[in-house]
Structures are given as structure tokens and as C-alpha cells.
DRENFIFI-770681 format. One line per 8 residues: number of its first residue (from 0); their letters; for each residue x, z, y of C-alpha. Coordinates in nm, 3 decimals. Layout:
% DRENFIFI-770681
NUM> A> X,Z,Y; ... $
This chain:
% DRENFIFI-770681
0> XXXXXXXX> 3.563,2.133,-1.997; 3.554,1.832,-1.765; 3.228,1.708,-1.616; 3.149,1.355,-1.733; 3.035,1.055,-1.532; 2.930,0.705,-1.635; 2.966,0.423,-1.380; 2.784,0.092,-1.428 $
8> XXXXXXXX> 2.944,-0.162,-1.196; 2.986,-0.532,-1.270; 3.159,-0.622,-0.944; 3.392,-0.323,-0.889; 3.187,-0.210,-0.587; 3.206,0.148,-0.712; 3.577,0.150,-0.797; 3.641,0.399,-0.518 $
16> XXXXXXXX> 3.379,0.631,-0.668; 3.551,0.625,-1.004; 3.889,0.694,-0.841; 3.746,0.979,-0.636; 3.576,1.149,-0.931; 3.888,1.106,-1.142; 4.096,1.286,-0.879; 3.835,1.563,-0.869 $
24> XXXXXXXX> 3.887,1.625,-1.239; 3.591,1.439,-1.382; 3.599,1.241,-1.704; 3.487,0.893,-1.586; 3.384,0.597,-1.800; 3.315,0.254,-1.653; 3.096,-0.022,-1.802; 3.013,-0.372,-1.683 $
32> XXXXXXXX> 2.733,-0.477,-1.920; 2.379,-0.340,-1.948; 2.393,-0.327,-2.326; 2.706,-0.111,-2.321; 2.550,0.114,-2.056; 2.240,0.178,-2.267; 2.446,0.235,-2.580; 2.658,0.502,-2.412 $
40> XXXXXXXX> 2.353,0.673,-2.263; 2.198,0.703,-2.608; 2.521,0.830,-2.763; 2.676,1.074,-2.512; 2.582,1.325,-2.241; 2.668,1.264,-1.874; 2.633,1.482,-1.567; 2.632,1.177,-1.339 $
48> XXXXXXXX> 2.521,0.822,-1.407; 2.610,0.587,-1.121; 2.464,0.232,-1.108; 2.526,-0.062,-0.880; 2.222,-0.293,-0.877; 2.286,-0.650,-0.766; 1.920,-0.736,-0.703; 1.561,-0.611,-0.729 $
56> XXXXXXXX> 1.546,-0.774,-1.073; 1.758,-0.485,-1.204; 1.502,-0.221,-1.098; 1.350,-0.188,-1.446; 1.692,-0.082,-1.575; 1.665,0.249,-1.389; 1.334,0.334,-1.551; 1.480,0.248,-1.892 $
64> XXXXXXXX> 1.785,0.464,-1.825; 1.573,0.758,-1.719; 1.375,0.751,-2.043; 1.695,0.720,-2.253; 1.901,1.003,-2.099; 1.972,1.263,-2.365; 2.017,1.556,-2.126; 1.916,1.620,-1.762 $
72> XXXXXXXX> 2.148,1.400,-1.558; 2.170,1.299,-1.197; 2.109,0.927,-1.162; 2.268,0.770,-0.852; 2.201,0.413,-0.741; 2.341,0.161,-0.494; 2.129,-0.149,-0.431; 1.978,-0.395,-0.181 $
80> XXXXXXXX> 1.861,-0.270,0.159; 1.492,-0.284,0.065; 1.268,0.019,0.122; 1.010,-0.089,-0.139; 1.286,-0.119,-0.398; 1.438,0.213,-0.290; 1.111,0.398,-0.342; 1.059,0.228,-0.679 $
88> XXXXXXXX> 1.405,0.342,-0.786; 1.336,0.699,-0.673; 1.002,0.695,-0.854; 1.185,0.585,-1.167; 1.398,0.899,-1.164; 1.698,0.836,-0.939; 1.825,1.134,-0.737; 1.979,0.925,-0.462 $
96> XXXXXXXX> 1.966,0.565,-0.342; 2.218,0.407,-0.105; 2.137,0.069,0.051; 2.439,-0.162,0.019; 2.712,-0.170,0.135; 2.799,0.156,-0.038; 2.893,0.436,0.208; 3.183,0.609,0.033 $
104> XXXXXXXX> 3.216,0.870,0.309; 2.851,0.971,0.269; 2.894,1.010,-0.104; 3.203,1.227,-0.063; 3.029,1.443,0.199; 2.736,1.504,-0.036; 2.979,1.580,-0.317; 3.157,1.842,-0.105 $
112> XXXXXXXX> 2.819,2.007,-0.046; 2.773,2.052,-0.419; 2.485,1.808,-0.453; 2.620,1.644,-0.769; 2.730,1.950,-0.962; 2.589,2.008,-1.308; 2.397,2.311,-1.180; 2.044,2.209,-1.078 $
120> XXXXXXXX> 2.010,2.434,-0.775; 1.901,2.166,-0.523; 1.793,1.847,-0.702; 1.428,1.846,-0.597; 1.511,1.912,-0.234; 1.773,1.641,-0.232; 1.546,1.385,-0.392; 1.282,1.451,-0.129 $
128> XXXXXXXX> 1.541,1.444,0.146; 1.664,1.109,0.024; 1.316,0.958,0.040; 1.263,1.092,0.390; 1.598,0.950,0.498; 1.524,0.607,0.354; 1.181,0.592,0.511; 1.301,0.707,0.850 $
136> XXXXXXXX> 1.596,0.467,0.868; 1.442,0.151,0.724; 1.078,0.181,0.832; 1.167,0.109,1.194; 1.202,-0.262,1.114; 0.890,-0.299,0.900; 0.563,-0.482,0.964; 0.259,-0.257,1.006 $
144> XXXXXXXX> 0.092,-0.348,0.676; 0.415,-0.303,0.481; 0.490,0.025,0.657; 0.141,0.159,0.584; 0.175,0.079,0.214; 0.520,0.230,0.178; 0.413,0.548,0.361; 0.120,0.606,0.129 $
152> XXXXXXXX> 0.333,0.534,-0.181; 0.609,0.764,-0.058; 0.369,1.044,0.035; 0.214,1.029,-0.312; 0.562,1.041,-0.466; 0.665,1.337,-0.252; 0.352,1.545,-0.305; 0.233,1.442,-0.650 $
160> XXXXXXXX> -0.106,1.341,-0.510; -0.363,1.153,-0.719; -0.460,0.931,-0.427; -0.425,0.886,-0.057; -0.458,0.666,0.247; -0.332,0.612,0.599; -0.594,0.586,0.875; -0.497,0.433,1.209 $
168> XXXXXXXX> -0.688,0.465,1.534; -0.806,0.128,1.665; -0.782,0.117,2.044; -1.060,-0.138,2.089; -1.327,0.043,1.888; -1.174,0.394,1.903; -1.242,0.417,1.529; -1.020,0.534,1.246 $
176> XXXXXXXX> -0.955,0.238,1.016; -0.791,0.245,0.676; -0.464,0.051,0.654; -0.363,0.139,0.297; -0.524,0.329,0.010; -0.434,0.440,-0.343; -0.635,0.596,-0.625; -0.978,0.503,-0.495 $
184> XXXXXXXX> -1.210,0.235,-0.629; -1.508,0.287,-0.399; -1.607,-0.006,-0.182; -1.827,0.154,0.085; -1.723,0.312,0.413; -1.740,0.666,0.272; -1.438,0.571,0.062; -1.227,0.552,0.376 $
192> XXXXXXXX> -1.277,0.926,0.425; -1.269,1.045,0.062; -1.622,1.179,0.079; -1.570,1.402,0.384; -1.784,1.359,0.696; -1.617,1.111,0.927; -1.644,1.350,1.221; -1.407,1.599,1.056 $
200> XXXXXXXX> -1.122,1.347,1.059; -1.165,1.287,1.432; -1.169,1.664,1.494; -0.847,1.712,1.296; -0.679,1.426,1.481; -0.776,1.566,1.822; -0.645,1.916,1.735; -0.309,1.768,1.620 $
208> XXXXXXXX> -0.273,2.031,1.344; -0.211,1.941,0.977; -0.469,2.078,0.736; -0.457,2.175,0.367; -0.786,2.279,0.212; -0.980,2.294,-0.112; -1.340,2.175,-0.059; -1.574,2.384,-0.274 $
216> XXXXXXXX> -1.885,2.453,-0.067; -2.024,2.198,-0.086; -1.797,2.016,-0.332; -1.675,1.676,-0.218; -1.719,1.368,-0.435; -1.589,1.022,-0.361; -1.764,0.696,-0.457; -1.575,0.653,-0.785 $
224> XXXXXXXX> -1.737,0.975,-0.909; -1.434,1.202,-0.900; -1.445,1.543,-0.739; -1.181,1.619,-0.476; -1.017,1.953,-0.554; -0.760,1.953,-0.273; -0.692,1.751,0.040; -0.411,1.735,0.295 $
232> XXXXXXXX> -0.463,1.564,0.631; -0.170,1.532,0.872; -0.234,1.380,1.217; 0.022,1.141,1.360; 0.085,1.133,1.735; 0.343,0.954,1.945; 0.402,1.171,2.251; 0.048,1.203,2.394 $
240> XXXXXXXX> -0.097,0.908,2.204; -0.300,0.964,1.884; -0.202,0.711,1.616; -0.387,0.816,1.303; -0.372,1.037,0.995; -0.208,1.049,0.654; -0.446,1.173,0.383; -0.349,1.294,0.035 $
248> XXXXXXXX> -0.596,1.414,-0.231; -0.598,1.581,-0.570; -0.886,1.524,-0.808; -1.042,1.785,-1.033; -0.823,1.858,-1.335; -0.490,1.820,-1.151; -0.265,2.097,-1.024; -0.335,2.186,-0.662 $
256> XXXXXXXX> -0.102,2.107,-0.374; 0.164,2.367,-0.303; 0.287,2.501,0.029; 0.601,2.289,-0.019; 0.387,1.977,-0.068; 0.209,2.051,0.258; 0.537,2.112,0.438; 0.682,1.784,0.310 $
264> XXXXXXXX> 0.379,1.578,0.414; 0.386,1.734,0.760; 0.756,1.660,0.786; 0.708,1.300,0.674; 0.432,1.250,0.931; 0.654,1.383,1.208; 0.951,1.173,1.100; 0.767,0.840,1.096 $
272> XXXXXXXX> 0.557,0.871,1.411; 0.803,0.660,1.611; 0.816,0.393,1.340; 0.436,0.377,1.324; 0.413,0.345,1.702; 0.668,0.061,1.706; 0.494,-0.117,1.419; 0.159,-0.097,1.600 $
280> XXXXXXXX> 0.309,-0.244,1.917; 0.468,-0.524,1.715; 0.140,-0.585,1.531; -0.054,-0.621,1.856; 0.189,-0.888,1.971; 0.177,-1.063,1.635; -0.205,-1.068,1.633; -0.194,-1.367,1.863 $
288> XXXXXXXX> -0.035,-1.571,1.584; -0.217,-1.433,1.277; -0.577,-1.448,1.399; -0.813,-1.739,1.435; -0.871,-1.820,1.804; -1.244,-1.874,1.767; -1.364,-1.600,1.532; -1.090,-1.329,1.555 $
296> XXXXXXXX> -1.080,-1.329,1.175; -0.733,-1.367,1.023; -0.603,-1.720,0.983; -0.506,-1.913,0.671; -0.132,-1.858,0.712; -0.170,-1.481,0.729; -0.407,-1.491,0.432; -0.146,-1.656,0.210 $
304> XXXXXXXX> 0.120,-1.398,0.299; -0.108,-1.095,0.277; -0.273,-1.194,-0.050; 0.069,-1.253,-0.206; 0.182,-0.902,-0.107; -0.137,-0.735,-0.228; -0.136,-0.929,-0.553; 0.221,-0.825,-0.633 $
312> XXXXXXXX> 0.134,-0.465,-0.544; -0.176,-0.465,-0.766; 0.025,-0.611,-1.052; 0.306,-0.358,-1.007; 0.081,-0.052,-0.994; -0.190,-0.171,-1.231; -0.460,-0.151,-0.962; -0.755,-0.377,-0.886 $
320> XXXXXXXX> -0.770,-0.652,-0.626; -1.080,-0.857,-0.545; -1.148,-1.167,-0.341; -1.477,-1.277,-0.186; -1.540,-1.636,-0.077; -1.828,-1.688,0.167; -1.964,-2.024,0.282; -2.230,-2.045,0.553 $
328> XXXXXXXX> -2.539,-2.231,0.434; -2.676,-2.505,0.663; -2.447,-2.445,0.960; -2.402,-2.821,0.987; -2.771,-2.848,1.074; -2.713,-2.616,1.371; -2.426,-2.838,1.489; -2.639,-3.151,1.459 $
336> XXXXXXXX> -2.947,-3.006,1.629; -2.791,-2.788,1.899; -2.437,-2.919,1.937; -2.093,-2.795,1.835; -2.066,-2.542,2.119; -2.370,-2.354,1.988; -2.238,-2.397,1.634; -1.909,-2.236,1.735 $
344> XXXXXXXX> -2.085,-1.941,1.899; -2.293,-1.895,1.586; -1.977,-1.899,1.373; -1.829,-1.628,1.599; -2.134,-1.409,1.540; -2.114,-1.464,1.163; -1.750,-1.356,1.158; -1.831,-1.053,1.374 $
352> XXXXXXXX> -2.106,-0.940,1.137; -1.878,-0.974,0.835; -1.592,-0.782,1.001; -1.825,-0.494,1.091; -1.959,-0.484,0.735; -1.632,-0.430,0.545; -1.384,-0.143,0.532; -1.086,-0.117,0.762 $
360> XXXXXXXX> -0.848,-0.199,0.478; -1.030,-0.523,0.389; -0.909,-0.842,0.556; -1.163,-1.100,0.673; -1.012,-1.451,0.689; -1.141,-1.778,0.825; -1.040,-1.996,0.533; -1.149,-2.321,0.695 $
368> XXXXXXXX> -1.448,-2.468,0.876; -1.748,-2.248,0.802; -1.584,-2.083,0.501; -1.457,-1.724,0.507; -1.291,-1.502,0.252; -1.242,-1.126,0.228; -0.943,-0.963,0.057; -1.035,-0.624,-0.095 $
376> XXXXXXXX> -0.737,-0.415,-0.214; -0.798,-0.134,-0.466; -1.144,-0.277,-0.544; -1.286,-0.381,-0.881; -1.561,-0.637,-0.944; -1.843,-0.386,-0.912; -1.712,-0.264,-0.578; -1.661,-0.622,-0.457 $
384> XXXXXXXX> -2.019,-0.706,-0.551; -2.144,-0.417,-0.337; -1.945,-0.549,-0.040; -2.061,-0.906,-0.101; -2.424,-0.799,-0.117; -2.390,-0.612,0.213; -2.240,-0.925,0.371; -2.518,-1.144,0.229 $
392> XXXXXXXX> -2.796,-0.915,0.353; -2.627,-0.865,0.693; -2.618,-1.240,0.753; -2.972,-1.305,0.625; -3.146,-0.995,0.762; -3.185,-1.107,1.121; -3.179,-1.446,1.295; -2.900,-1.581,1.512 $
400> XXXXXXXX> -2.995,-1.638,1.875; -2.928,-1.996,1.981; -3.069,-1.964,2.333; -3.318,-1.749,2.519; -3.604,-1.934,2.354; -3.455,-2.036,2.020; -3.309,-1.868,1.716; -3.215,-1.974,1.366 $
408> XXXXXXXX> -3.200,-1.806,1.027; -2.882,-1.855,0.824; -2.765,-1.744,0.481; -2.445,-1.757,0.281; -2.325,-1.856,-0.065; -2.079,-1.605,-0.209; -1.829,-1.607,-0.494; -1.627,-1.315,-0.632 $
416> XXXXXXXX> -1.313,-1.295,-0.844; -1.103,-0.991,-0.933; -0.759,-0.917,-1.070; -0.706,-0.855,-1.357; -1.060,-0.927,-1.483; -1.080,-1.293,-1.378; -0.727,-1.407,-1.295; -0.364,-1.329,-1.375 $
424> XXXXXXXX> -0.207,-1.515,-1.082; -0.277,-1.527,-0.710; -0.366,-1.897,-0.719; -0.604,-1.842,-1.012; -0.774,-1.565,-0.815; -0.839,-1.804,-0.525; -0.961,-2.082,-0.754; -1.194,-1.854,-0.947 $
432> XXXXXXXX> -1.355,-1.706,-0.634; -1.390,-2.052,-0.476; -1.540,-2.195,-0.795; -1.792,-1.911,-0.819; -1.895,-1.971,-0.458; -1.955,-2.342,-0.517; -2.168,-2.257,-0.819; -2.410,-2.080,-0.584 $
440> XXXXXXXX> -2.370,-2.343,-0.314; -2.488,-2.614,-0.554; -2.778,-2.408,-0.688; -2.988,-2.149,-0.507; -2.772,-2.056,-0.203; -2.813,-1.713,-0.040; -2.684,-1.547,-0.356; -2.369,-1.414,-0.527 $
448> XXXXXX> -2.180,-1.542,-0.831; -1.904,-1.362,-1.018; -1.620,-1.554,-1.184; -1.604,-1.572,-1.561; -1.398,-1.301,-1.732; -1.075,-1.428,-1.888 $
């Protein structure tokens, strides 16, 4: 009996695939419309389903196909050269993803190796290998923030983790700072280390050896109240330079990590060390254009780009995203009494205090004048309020030195808004946080207001 294949291809990009499979003795059907594709999937069984996606807008089709397949099938996809899209497609059930233009020779080589036979003797390995290949090839051109996010998402996909993060070593402070996180709603610094003592992460990084363990004595809890049942930590080095660590966790109630999971995470860490190093170098150069000259907080242009990315990510994965707006109370009085030079130095100190108060993953932005905002990924309203209160108390707790013989006390008015609790669009999130801040500004000052729930 012939093996069957279904090819969805509106622009004849995969015509050579159909011809090749036909010569190999397969029964091949071709469709050009989505409706016909879905109808055939529901009606018949196929060993291979091959799809050519014209754009990222077609990504949901793969997830729909995967849920409709009547028997285990291998789903193969050709699409745009976009690593985020590639990982989404793999997460939706595809066994292989080729960035366009379609490499016919690669497909035929994999076919000769038996990858696409009906027997399921290597599908899991191949799916993992595909992800590693995509990450390794495409990540080299990515920005640091985008690379960090895709690495955490991919590591979770590869290992089945419940949460994870990437920590990068900051050269200036020599501290491990979180660049991306998943599955964690805590807002304090302990959240960056999933409840483990910070020192242990530095020890693991210095020893350069990946670690898989199951913390039981004492048990480890993270700020969102979940117990960590298993943790993998894989250090990343570039030659003799420590870069950071990839951390994956399982919470109580989930299956533990396997030896294969640990091997895959270690392999991923090794494969992407060069890409991480290049992205860090590029980021250092770019910092000159994305940070405010006076305060070293991020500038407005970077804020718009970063918030857009994080908002789309939160919407895609159903996670939380919070925004804090902070306006310095009475800074104008400092400018009038002591001059703008002293006012600028005071503003620098305010920004410095805020930056040291938040997590590594949070972005502090000088929004304009004496107004700052903080973007808090993976943080709900309660967590954002904790951060805001720390900022408020840090600013108000001790005076700002104006000169050797003079100092001044300052406070801040703070507004908070969260997605999805208070806004369904990025612009609404900004408006809601700004509005909440002005509510305090026009009333008591030195306090925090939360936006109204929609």
C-alpha cells in the first residue's frame, strides 16, 4: 500500500516535493485552499502533511491542523525566515520547519535518511534537532533581548519545563541579571534565582559544569508560592569569558526532568554561546543610542520598541505585563532654588536608585523631563505594586545631597497599570498608568494609584 502525502501550496513552491514523492511511490494530493486542506485532513489519513506558509498570519493554521489530524502524521512546514515564527510552528506540532526559500536538496537528504517514513523511530530526536538547527543558524543575527526571549522559549519547548530564565553576567556590576523569564510572577529579587541562594548560581557559573538537581532539603519555594521540584542550570561561556546561565525549573506536580532533557539543555547552551557573545557585543555598542545621556535609563525610542515586543509576547502567551509611571514631586523647586545643574545631578541619583531597586529583567525608562516609567514583564498588578512601593520608599527614605552643607527630601507620585487587568492594547496600558500617576500627583503625592479594572 502506498504511503500518502498531502501538500498545501498556493504558489507551486512545493511542486518539486510533489514530483519527488510521486517518483518515490507515494500517493500525493495537492490543495491550494485552506478549506480544502482542512476538509481532507478530517476525512483521510496522511503520513506526511506538507504546508507552505506565505506569512506569519498563517501560523494559526498549523495549530488547527495538528488538532484535526486523524492519525499520527509528520507535519512539515516551509515559511518566512523568522525564528520566533519557526519556534511557534514547532510548538504547534510541526516536525520540521524550513525558512524560505525551500531547500529541496536538504529535504531529499533527510528523506534518504528515513526521517519521513511512517515508522516513528526518530521523530522526537528530529524535532529537537530541528529546533537546535534553527536557533543556531538564525540567532546569530538577533538583538540581545530577542535572543534571550527565544532561548528561554526554545529551552522550555525542548525540555518540557514549567518555567525558566536566562541570566547574563553584567561586566560593570559583575552581577547576574535576568534578561528573560517565563512561568514566574514574583516581583522581588529572589524571583531572579527561583528561590535558590544567589551565591549558588555564581558558584555554578564559575565551575562551568551544568547541574540537574531536585531540591528537597530544604525545599525551595519561589515568590508565587510554588515549590520547585527540579532545576537545571547550564552555564554559558565564550572561550574563557563567563556569559551567564540558562535556568529551567519544574514545579511540584509535574514530571521531573529526564537525562535526555538535561543533555538537550546542555547542548543548546553550548550551541548558542557564540550567538550570545555576539549579541552582547552588539548590545554594548547599541547602548549608546538606546540610553538617556543624563540618567543612563533607557530612552523613549527604546521604550516604544521594547514595550511593543513585550506586549505582543504577553498577549501571545497569556502572561502578565505591568507598567509603572513615576513622576518626581517638587523637582522644579530644586531647579529654581539651586539651579539646573544641581537639578540634573539630583535626577541622575533618582534614576540610579530606581535602577538598583528593580529586577534585571525590568526596564527603567526616562519618559520625559522628571518622569520615569518601568516595564515589568511577567508581573501582575500585585507584583507591580510591590516594586512601586520599593521605589517610593527608596526615593523618600533618605535625602538627596545638594552640596556639602545642603540636602533635600524628595518623593514621587506613582501610577500602575497591568495587562490584561487594566488594558487590552499597548497604548491603553500607557494611558492607564499615566492617568493613575496623575491622580496621585493632583492629590496626596508620595503615594501609589492603580488603574481601574476594565
